[in-house]
C-alpha positions, 0 to 999 in steps of 0.5 A, a space after each residue: 536134860 531133857 526130857 520125853 513122854 511116850 505114846 501113854 503120855 509118862 515121862 521118859 527121861 535118859 537114865 545116864 542124865 537122870 544118874 547125874 543130877 542123882 551124883 551117882 553112875 549110871 550103870 548104879 542107876 539101871 541096877 536100882 531100877 532093875 530092883 524097884 529102888 528108884 521112884 517119880 512123882 508127877 505132881 500136877 499143879 493148881 490155879 495160877 500154877 495148873 499149867 506146871 507139873 513137878 517131876 521127882 525121881 528118889 533113888 535112895 538118900 538123893 532126890 532130884 526134883 524139875 519143874 516143867 512148863 506146858 510145853 515139858 520143858 524145865 523151869 526150874 530144877 533142884 537136887 535135894 539129900 545127900 550126894 552119893 560122894 558125901 555118903 561114901 564119904 561119910 561112912 568111911 570116916 565111921 568105919 576108922 
């Protein structure tokens, strides 16, 4: 995934690539963004990690985190939470 910055220095992510990381369809991510259901947090490292930043994006139970270096390149990323398909299967099983 490519991460860019806008004129204010805010991070800009491609919605389709982010949707893939969150295991949800791109159109669902865009709709949830319009509804204000997607949140993000940027944390700056301290001490020996001062050149790093951690970017966290949450959408419902899905969470994607990336550690960025000084050049805004991803050095580590992870998906946390239950993927969308797993939630659907779990709900369907409960319904029976």
